[in-house]
Structure formats: structure tokens, C-alpha cells
N, C-alpha and C positions, 0 to 999 in steps of 0.2 A: 118446485125445483130446488134441489139442494144448493147451499151454499158453497162458495169456494173456499177451500180449506187453506190456511197459512200456517207453517210451522217456523219457527225461529230456533236457530242453534248457532254454536260458535263455529268459526271458520279460520281458527288460528290467529296468530299476531303477525301484524307488520315487522320488519328489520327494526323498526323504532319502537318496538313493543306495544303497540297500538293493537287493541282488541278489534276483529273483524267479525261482523254477524253474518250468517246466510239466512236468506228467506226462500222458504219453497212454496209455490203458489200451485194448487193442484184442483181442476174442475171435475165435473161428471163425465167428461168424455176422454178421461185419461190423458189431457194435457197437462204437463208439468212445467213450470219455469222457476229457475232458481237465481237469485241476485244476491250480490254480497255488498257490504257498505263500503268496501274498498274499492273507489274508482266507479261506484254505483253500477257496477259491472253485471250484465246479465251472463251468467255462466253457463247454464244450460236451458234448452227448449225442447221437451221431449213430446214428440206428437205421433199419432197413428198414421199408418197408410191406409191405403183402401181395405186392406184385409184386416186391419186392426193390430198390425204389428207396430210397437213403438219403438221409436227411435230418437236419439238425440241429434238434432240438425244445427247445432249451433258450436262453433269451435270456440275451444278454450283450454282450460288447465284443470288439474286435480287438485290443486291447493294454492294457497297464497303465495308460496315461493315462486310459481311459476307466473302469476300475475305481476310480480315485483320484479322479475327478471328480464334481461334484454331480449328474450324470446317472445316477449308480449308485444304484439302488433296492434294494440288497441282491441284486442278480442272482447266483444260484448262491452265496451267502455262507453260512460258519459264523457263526451268530449266536450271541452269548453276552457276558458271562457269564451274563444273564438275558435270553432272548428274549422277544418281545411287550412288553406294556403293563406298566408299574407304576404305579398311581394316584398322582398328584403327586409322583411321583419319591421316594418315602420309603417306609420300611417299619421297624419295629421288631423286633430279634432279642436275646433274652436280656437286655431291658431297656435296651438301647443304640438310640436312633434313628438311622438312616443317611438322610442326603439326597443324592440322585443328580441327575444333571443332568437337566433338562428339555428334551427334543429332539423332542416330538410333541405339540403343543398343550399341553396342562397335565400331560402326561404323560412318562415316561422310557420310551424304546422300544429294545429290540434291544441291551442292554449300555452305551448312553450315546453321547457324542461319538466316543470312540475304542474300540468295541466290537472283538469277536475277528474281525469282518470287515475291521478297517482295521488289522491287524499282519500283520507277515511271520512265518509258521510255520517252525520248523525241520523240513525234509522229507527223506524219502529214500523208498526201496522196497526191499522185502525179500519174497521168496516170492510173487510175484504181487500184493502189496499195497502201496499208498503208505500211509505212514506219516507224519503230522503232529503236532507237539506245540509247545505254547505255555505258558509259565509267566507268569501274571498276578500282578504284584507285589501285596503286601498294600496295600489303598488305592486301587488303580488304579481309576479312574471312582468312587471313594469307596466301593467294595465292601470288606468286611472279608476278611482272609485271603490268603496266597499260594496261588493255584490254578493246578495243573499239570494240563493236559489234553491228552488224546492221542486222535487221531482216525484211524481206519483205513479206507480207501476199497479196495474189492475189487470186480472185475467178474469174473463167472462165466460159464462156457460154457453156463448156462442162462439167459443174458441178465438176471442178477440184478445189480442194483449194490447193494452192501451197505456201509452206513455205521454203524462202530463208535465209540462216543465212550465214555471213561473220564475220570475227573477224581479229584482229591484235593485236599485243603485242609490249611492249618495252623490256620485258624480256622473256627468255624461261619460258613456263607456260603450265600445261595441259589445254585443253580445250576439253569439250563434251557437246553439247547443244541438247535439245531435246523439244518436245510440250509434255505435259502430260494430254491431253484431255482424259475425261472417256466417252465411247460412250455407249448408249443403243439403238439399231435400232429400238425398239418398243416404243421408246419415254423416255426421261429422267424421271424418276420417276416409271418407270416399275419394278416390283418386284425382276425380275431374268433375266438372260440372257441364260436360260437353251435351249431354242429353236433356238439360233443363232448356224450357221453352221461356222466352222473356218477352213482355210487352210493356212499353213505357208511354204513357199518355202525355205527351209532349210534342209540339210542332216546332219547339225552338231549342236551342242548347247554347252554352258558352265556350266558344273555341278557346283553345290555350296556346301559349306561346312555349318557345324551347326550354322554358323554366317552369312548366305546368302551372302557369298563371293565366287567368283569363286576359284575353286581348281587350276586352271591354264590349267587344261585339256581342249582340245577340243575334243569333244565325240560325236560320230555317234548316232543320232537319232534312228536309226534302232533297232529295238526291246524294245525300251523304251516308256512310255507312251506320251513322247515328239515327237514321230512321227506323225506329223499332215500333211504331204505332202499330204494325201489323206483327203479331208474334213471330219471332224467329228464334230457332235453336241455337243456344249459345255456341256450341261446337262449331258451328257453320260461320259464325260472326267474329269470336274472339279474335283470331288471328288476322283477321282484315280489317281491323281498327287500330290507330294509334300505332303505327308500325309494328304491328305484331304483338304489342303489350296489353291489347285487350281493353276494356272499358275502365276509365278512371275519370269520369266525365260528369258534369252537372247538366241536369234537363230542367228546363223551365216549365214546371207543370201547372203555373195558374197564379191565382192572386194569393197575397199574403193574407192570413186570417181567414180565408174561405176553404172548409173541409172539402176536398175531393179525392178520387180514386187516381193515384199516381202511377201505380205499376202492379204487374202480376207476374209471377213466375211459376211455372207448372214442372213437374217432374213425371212424365208419362209413365216410366217403368214403376213406381210407387205408387202413383196417384196423388201423391201430396201437391198442395197449391199454397202459394203464398201470395197474399195481396196487402198492398200498402195504401193507406189514406192519410193525408195529412193537411194541416193547415198553413204549412211552409211553401214558399214559393219554388223551392229547388228540390231535385232528388239527385243526389250524387250516386251512381252506379259504378261499383269498383269489382272487377272480377280477379283480383288477388295476385296480380303479376308479380308481387314483391315478396310473396312467401315462398321460403326457400329452404325447404324441409324441416320446418320448425316442429319439434318434438311436443305434442299437445296432450290432451287427457287420453286415458284408457289405452294408451301405448299408440296412439295415432300419430303419423307424420302428415303435416300439412305441406304439400306442395305447391308450385305455382299453379294457378287456375284452378284450385280445388275447392273454392269458395266464392260467395259474390256477397256484397253489400248493397243495402238498400238505404241510404243515409238521408233522411229529410231534413232540409236546412236550407239557411238562405245561400247565395251564390258564394263561391270562393272569392277572396279578396274585396268583399263588397266594400268595405273600409275605404278602399282606393279607387272606388268606380261610383260615380254620381249618378249615373243611368240605371244601376241596380238597386232593388229593393234595399232599404236603409237597414243597417244592423244597429244603430245608435240608440241606446236607451238613455233615458234623462230622468233625473229625480222628480219623483210625483207619477212617472209611468210604470206600467207592469209589462214585462215581456211576457207573453202568454202564448204557448204552442201546444198542439196535440198531434200524437201520431198513433195510428192504429194499426197494427200487424193482424191479419186475420189468416187463420190456418183452416184448411178444409181438404177434401179430396175429391178427387175427379173419376 
């Protein structure tokens, strides 16, 4: 079996003059994945359909300017120190209240004004893996503790894209990391995801209040539009959830630290299939309601409901809910999670 090839090249410079690297991983099955050191962003995922035709199924931009622009909606990004929303941008840890940036309505989102998606990571490759690391200083975005994070990206000849996350801290701090890739199995730039068929292996979900924050309840999906334990066509379901805004919800997919199959999306016209497995307890499914004709790569325009995200993570606002799996990392502990995206055809 031939090895997976990795190519390293320059991807320009940030507005601050920092050099950005791009890594291209290519396996023996014509699957190609590209990652840049800015934001540890996955920029491209090229996979064949059932006839062998290769298309990029990952939304993004052609150059670093796009990723630094207001058009960037976390496409392909590594989000942290805490992904998803924190209510009112505040939490209390060990008796101290921490106030964070408010950057999404009344909430803190995806690590703040300059989250992990907006920094240049130290990057290299070794043994067919791309390894990126970033040390977030104590107090960055008002989070406590110096947090050292390492993310490893690996493409296998079984068409699995494996993302490994580890982190250590100097002080107790919340940590919740994810990859925010937007997928369209018909090819990035396709106008909708109606013909995609989704299944999520979750008996429970976390209902939201009017500010898109979990109420604290862990509710059964039974009898709700969020029951997608049996595969449903997205075009038949999107407009029937969340007052027509589609999916932007956390599913409770299992125990923390236990690898399990979380979800599967099929695109019958092309035959492409994406499956996600993870050690995380939650899977945030988002069907891109907030995309508003964003100008993307290769001349594409990204419209509302033109992509979906399968974000493996802890539940949103976990730091303010004692009944949710904890996101608190303490000195001497290691945060460690793995997510597998598997590409195939049907």
C-alpha cells in the first residue's frame, strides 16, 4: 500500500505579515485534503463520486485574504478555546467570574474576537501527519491559563480524515475544540443541500432558548423534528425545524472519551457518503442558515442552506450547566479528543 503524500508550500502572508503554510495530503484513492496554518483551517476536501469524478466538497476561499475577511464564517476553521456559545459571555470558575467578548448577539461565540481560528499555528508534518500547535497566553480573550494545544491531521488510505486534539493548561480553564468545516457532497458551490440524506445516532438533544443557548434540559428527540435516528432527506426537514431556520442544534451522541459513530450524510445523486465518529459527547448539526451569498472559492457563491456542518464537541454553554459533561481542564490533566470523517460512495 502506497503512503499518503504530503506537500508543503507557502499560502501567502497575513495582514500582520506572518507567513502562512499550506499542506496538501493525497492518498491512493484520489482523496486530497488541504490545510493551512492560519486558523488550522481545512481549506479543501476533494473526493471522488461513484463514477470517480473528483470534486471539492468543502466550502472556503482561494487565498489568505478571504480567510481574514469579514466573509469568513469559520469555514474549515479550528474553533477554540471554547467552541459554540457561552451565555452572556461570562462564567464562574473556582469562585472567580470571567467576562468574555460578546460577539454573537448577547453571547460569546467560538472563542471570542480573536479565537483559535484567527491565529497562525506552528505547523509541520511528520510520518504522514500534519501537526499544528498553538500556545494561547494566560488571559487571551479573558480566559484563564496558558493553554498549549496540538492538533494532528491525518488522511488514511481508507479515506478517513482523522483529527486528534490535545491540550494542557497552567490554570483551570474551559476547553472545547472543534473543526467547523462546511460540506456539500454535490460539490462546494452547489446551491442547496436538499438532496442530502442525514442520520444522527442520538436519542437526546439540548433544546435552546430565544438566545440560542441551551435551557439546561437534555430532552428526548422522540416526537420532535430533531428525531433523525432514521435517515431523512434534508430538503424535507430543514424548513420544519427551528421556525424554518434549519438545524443549528446539539445532539447528545454518547459518552465522553468513547469512540462512537455519530452521524452519516449521503448524497444519492453523486453517491458520496460522509460518516463522522468521535470521542466527543456532542454533535452540533448546522445547515448554514446564516450564509448570505458569501463569495467563496472558484467563483462560487454560498447561499443560505447550501452546506452542512457536523461539529463534534461538548455541548454549548457547558461551563454554565453543571449537568452537562464538563469542559473544565485543570493543570496536570490532558484534554484529548479524536474525530474521524470517513468518505465513501454508495
